[in-house]
Wavefront OBJ file of the C-alpha trace (Angstrom):
o trace
v 0.065 -0.072 0.042
v 1.106 3.356 -0.919
v 0.729 6.683 1.021
v -1.467 9.045 -0.098
v -4.326 6.779 -1.451
v -7.409 5.639 -0.633
v -7.591 1.999 0.164
v -10.418 -0.202 0.931
v -8.844 -2.895 3.061
v -10.157 -5.816 4.718
v -8.439 -8.292 7.080
v -10.385 -11.796 8.125
v -10.288 -13.521 11.166
v -8.183 -16.932 10.372
v -10.780 -19.879 9.419
v -13.486 -17.030 9.178
v -14.181 -17.758 13.432
v -16.056 -15.405 14.611
v -14.096 -13.851 17.493
v -15.381 -10.180 17.139
v -18.738 -10.505 18.500
v -18.034 -9.347 22.318
v -17.763 -5.667 22.999
v -14.467 -5.762 24.314
v -12.317 -7.586 21.602
v -14.183 -4.766 18.884
v -12.926 -1.833 21.438
v -9.217 -3.525 20.846
v -9.998 -2.779 16.896
v -11.343 1.098 17.715
v -8.379 1.563 20.209
v -5.899 0.571 17.418
v -7.540 2.889 14.828
v -7.861 6.035 17.541
v -4.084 5.227 18.158
v -2.781 5.106 14.726
v -5.102 8.478 13.382
v -3.562 10.274 16.448
v -0.122 9.505 15.728
v -0.918 10.514 11.955
v 0.023 7.233 10.626
v -3.558 6.846 9.173
v -6.712 8.470 8.212
v -9.556 6.335 8.777
v -12.905 7.143 6.282
v -15.090 4.099 6.603
v -15.023 1.108 8.619
v -17.223 -1.982 9.893
v -15.958 -4.344 12.538
v -17.781 -7.573 11.374
v -17.723 -10.927 14.020
v -14.960 -12.596 11.666
v -13.661 -9.722 9.761
v -13.127 -6.011 9.557
v -13.501 -3.226 6.151
v -12.091 0.293 6.525
v -11.670 2.856 3.691
v -8.528 4.297 4.870
v -5.470 6.344 3.901
v -1.626 5.566 5.068
v 0.168 8.706 5.691
v 3.298 7.756 7.276
v 4.855 4.042 7.743
v 4.891 3.455 11.182
v 8.734 2.998 12.144
v 9.786 0.305 9.678
v 6.565 -1.038 8.787
v 3.146 0.239 7.394
v 0.468 1.309 10.079
v -1.899 -1.715 8.878
v 0.940 -4.096 9.749
v 1.280 -2.569 12.845
v -2.742 -2.554 13.274
v -2.820 -6.594 12.569
v 0.372 -7.097 15.084
v -1.126 -5.252 18.104
v -4.795 -6.016 17.489
v -3.915 -9.973 16.591
v -1.906 -10.106 20.012
v -4.696 -8.230 22.171
v -6.901 -10.002 20.962
v -5.028 -13.730 21.453
v -4.449 -12.350 25.295
v -8.291 -11.798 25.083
v -9.173 -15.912 24.361
v -5.993 -16.426 26.079
v -8.262 -18.057 29.318
v -10.176 -20.381 26.729
v -7.718 -22.821 25.756
v -9.724 -25.267 23.889
v -10.999 -22.015 21.682
v -7.604 -20.544 21.093
v -6.032 -24.080 19.973
v -8.351 -22.780 16.932
v -5.230 -20.139 16.258
v -2.650 -22.245 17.052
v 0.342 -22.309 13.851
v 3.596 -23.802 14.041
v 5.635 -20.922 13.088
v 9.313 -19.959 14.322
v 7.898 -16.423 15.353
v 4.462 -17.209 17.035
v 2.178 -19.823 18.469
v -0.801 -18.434 17.552
v -2.122 -16.256 14.627
v -5.632 -14.401 14.791
v -5.782 -12.751 11.696
v -5.012 -14.704 7.796
v -2.130 -13.315 6.304
v -3.584 -12.229 2.987
v -5.274 -8.713 4.139
v -6.907 -7.329 1.053
v -6.120 -3.802 0.154
v -7.768 -2.166 -3.137
v -7.404 1.257 -4.387
v -9.852 3.222 -4.699
v -9.388 5.412 -7.588
v -12.721 7.264 -8.302
v -15.564 8.570 -6.414
v -17.652 6.130 -7.673
v -15.759 3.455 -6.511
v -15.349 5.272 -2.698
v -19.199 5.656 -2.777
v -19.313 1.861 -3.247
v -17.197 0.588 -1.267
v -18.766 2.629 1.531
v -22.071 1.516 0.955
v -20.673 -1.734 1.135
v -19.158 -1.285 4.346
v -22.600 -0.031 5.929
v -25.021 -2.487 4.317
v -22.274 -5.126 5.679
v -24.136 -5.609 8.829
v -27.952 -5.975 7.666
v -26.722 -7.818 4.454
v -27.205 -11.676 3.959
v -26.708 -13.931 7.104
v -25.585 -11.178 9.602
v -28.278 -9.094 11.115
v -26.648 -7.581 13.592
v -29.174 -4.530 13.484
v -32.886 -3.657 12.202
v -31.242 -0.623 10.480
v -27.603 -0.388 9.278
v -26.936 3.115 10.883
v -27.446 1.637 13.962
v -25.367 -0.906 14.297
v -22.762 0.194 16.875
v -19.341 -0.612 15.038
v -19.315 0.720 11.789
v -19.056 4.608 11.051
v -22.711 4.656 9.392
v -24.093 6.598 11.979
v -21.091 9.361 11.567
v -22.456 9.421 7.715
v -26.300 9.068 7.952
v -27.110 10.105 11.746
v -23.846 12.487 12.472
v -22.941 10.784 15.335
v -19.131 11.383 16.118
v -18.678 8.757 18.640
v -15.668 7.870 16.760
v -13.732 10.884 16.861
v -10.759 9.248 15.003
v -13.094 9.235 11.800
v -12.605 11.790 8.602
v -15.873 12.558 6.727
v -14.851 11.415 3.336
v -15.726 14.862 1.723
v -12.767 16.251 3.426
v -10.835 14.008 0.858
v -12.503 14.331 -1.940
l 1 2 3 4 5 6 7 8 9 10 11 12 13 14 15 16 17 18 19 20 21 22 23 24 25 26 27 28 29 30 31 32 33 34 35 36 37 38 39 40 41 42 43 44 45 46 47 48 49 50 51 52 53 54 55 56 57 58 59 60 61 62 63 64 65 66 67 68 69 70 71 72 73 74 75 76 77 78 79 80 81 82 83 84 85 86 87 88 89 90 91 92 93 94 95 96 97 98 99 100 101 102 103 104 105 106 107 108 109 110 111 112 113 114 115 116 117 118 119 120 121 122 123 124 125 126 127 128 129 130 131 132 133 134 135 136 137 138 139 140 141 142 143 144 145 146 147 148 149 150 151 152 153 154 155 156 157 158 159 160 161 162 163 164 165 166 167 168 169 170 171 172
């Protein structure tokens, strides 16, 4: 991912296991996004936290030391999520790996970042993000604007509960 370009970013929990149903685990992702925005490493324009994956429209502003801020996001949140399930050894074992540098891995290694190159694509991806909680099998809220772990309320209800968000109109 290049700096100062918009991306539709997706990362998925290994084997699509629904780790992110619990609020305390969703807050791990929120806290990491907030930190990276405050450190001026990322700008986040839209996001949704689903039970087994995460989507965002974001822009990398600067590298976080020697690594991309999205790499930092995955490392930090992965470590914190593993810590949050450590007491349940049976559940934790579902994330066991036999790697030289770790015993567990929560995120699939192949996160996806798609450059969003036009306003049309940006708004298409934003709609996808915002309607994801009410699409298909999920039914996480009656109305997409009511799903708490999404930027939909920021855009449709003028809620600023996620102070780290930047409105897309400030970018395009």
